[in-house]
C-alpha positions as CSV (number, residue, x, y, z in Angstrom):
1,Q,-13.8,-9.9,10.2
2,V,-11.4,-8.5,7.3
3,Q,-13.2,-5.8,5.1
4,L,-11.4,-3.8,2.2
5,V,-13.9,-1.2,1.2
6,E,-13.0,0.8,-1.9
7,S,-14.3,4.4,-3.0
8,G,-13.4,7.2,-5.3
9,G,-14.8,5.5,-8.7
10,G,-16.8,7.4,-10.9
11,L,-17.3,9.0,-14.4
12,V,-14.5,11.1,-15.5
13,Q,-13.8,12.5,-19.1
14,P,-10.6,10.8,-21.1
15,G,-7.5,12.9,-19.8
16,G,-8.8,13.4,-16.3
17,S,-7.8,12.1,-13.0
18,L,-9.3,10.5,-10.4
19,R,-8.1,9.2,-6.9
20,L,-9.2,5.4,-5.7
21,S,-8.9,4.7,-1.9
22,C,-9.1,1.4,-0.1
23,A,-9.7,1.4,3.7
24,A,-9.0,-2.0,5.5
25,S,-10.2,-3.3,8.4
26,G,-9.9,-6.4,10.7
27,I,-6.2,-7.1,9.4
28,A,-2.5,-5.7,10.0
29,V,-2.4,-4.0,6.7
30,R,1.7,-3.0,7.6
31,S,2.1,-6.9,6.8
32,Y,0.5,-7.4,3.3
33,T,1.4,-6.3,0.0
34,M,-1.5,-4.2,-1.0
35,G,-2.6,-4.0,-4.4
36,W,-5.1,-2.6,-6.9
37,Y,-6.5,-4.9,-9.6
38,R,-9.2,-4.0,-12.6
39,Q,-12.0,-6.0,-14.5
40,A,-13.3,-4.6,-17.7
41,P,-16.6,-6.5,-19.0
42,G,-15.6,-9.6,-21.0
43,K,-11.6,-9.4,-19.6
44,Q,-10.1,-11.2,-16.6
45,R,-8.9,-9.7,-14.1
46,E,-5.6,-7.8,-14.2
47,L,-3.0,-6.3,-12.1
48,V,-2.9,-2.4,-12.3
49,A,-0.3,-1.9,-9.6
50,T,0.9,-3.4,-6.0
51,I,2.9,-1.8,-2.9
52,N,4.5,-4.0,-0.6
53,S,5.2,-3.9,3.2
54,G,8.5,-2.0,2.4
55,G,6.9,0.2,-0.1
56,D,7.9,-0.9,-3.2
57,T,5.7,-0.6,-5.9
58,N,4.8,-2.4,-9.4
59,Y,2.7,-1.2,-11.6
60,A,1.3,-2.9,-15.1
61,T,3.0,-1.3,-18.1
62,S,0.0,0.0,-19.3
63,V,-0.3,2.4,-16.5
64,K,2.9,3.4,-15.6
65,G,3.9,6.5,-15.6
66,R,0.2,7.4,-15.2
67,F,-0.8,5.9,-11.8
68,T,0.6,6.2,-8.7
69,I,-0.1,3.6,-5.5
70,S,0.4,4.7,-2.1
71,R,-0.4,3.2,1.2
72,D,-0.8,4.6,4.9
73,N,-0.4,1.8,7.1
74,A,-1.1,3.9,10.3
75,K,-4.5,4.7,9.0
76,S,-4.9,1.2,6.9
77,T,-5.7,2.7,4.0
78,M,-4.1,2.7,0.1
79,S,-4.9,4.9,-2.7
80,L,-4.6,4.9,-6.4
81,L,-4.0,8.2,-8.1
82,M,-4.7,7.9,-11.9
83,N,-4.0,10.7,-14.1
84,S,-4.4,11.0,-17.5
85,L,-7.0,8.4,-17.9
86,K,-8.1,6.5,-21.4
87,P,-11.3,4.8,-22.2
88,E,-9.2,1.5,-21.8
89,D,-8.9,2.4,-18.3
90,A,-12.3,1.7,-17.6
91,A,-13.1,-1.0,-15.1
92,V,-14.4,-2.2,-11.9
93,Y,-11.1,-1.9,-9.8
94,Y,-10.3,-3.9,-6.8
95,C,-8.5,-3.8,-3.4
96,N,-6.4,-6.7,-2.6
97,A,-4.2,-7.5,0.5
98,E,-2.2,-10.3,0.3
99,W,0.1,-12.0,2.7
100,P,1.7,-15.1,1.2
101,L,4.1,-16.2,4.0
102,V,0.4,-17.2,5.4
103,R,-1.6,-17.6,2.5
104,L,-3.8,-14.7,3.4
105,N,-5.3,-12.9,0.8
106,F,-8.2,-10.3,0.7
107,W,-10.5,-8.5,-1.7
108,G,-12.8,-5.6,-1.5
109,Q,-16.0,-5.2,-3.3
110,G,-15.0,-3.2,-6.3
111,T,-15.4,0.5,-7.3
112,Q,-16.4,1.1,-11.0
113,V,-14.4,3.5,-13.1
114,I,-16.2,5.0,-16.2
115,V,-13.7,7.0,-18.7
116,S,-16.0,8.8,-21.5
117,S,-16.9,12.2,-22.9
């Protein structure tokens, strides 16, 4: 059974930092492109950042320079370090694991990030 479990969300003041983590089980993480997506109330889910099996990263323009995605294949984990948080970063953040070659795509249950003073 595949599970992606996010943690690390919470309430933070504007300008603050949070680190989200995603723990994967049931899959060989090294084969997957891992990513973070977010969905704010009333908005569509959007890509935040991805990191492929080779370690190449991709960021949404809105978070570039503030967020850093990383992965540890040995521990089957992925992290998102979020700095200089803004109110518009508030959303439910979802962990994603995708292996397009074999059409596999898995999602976590999400963790909420609230950015407010």
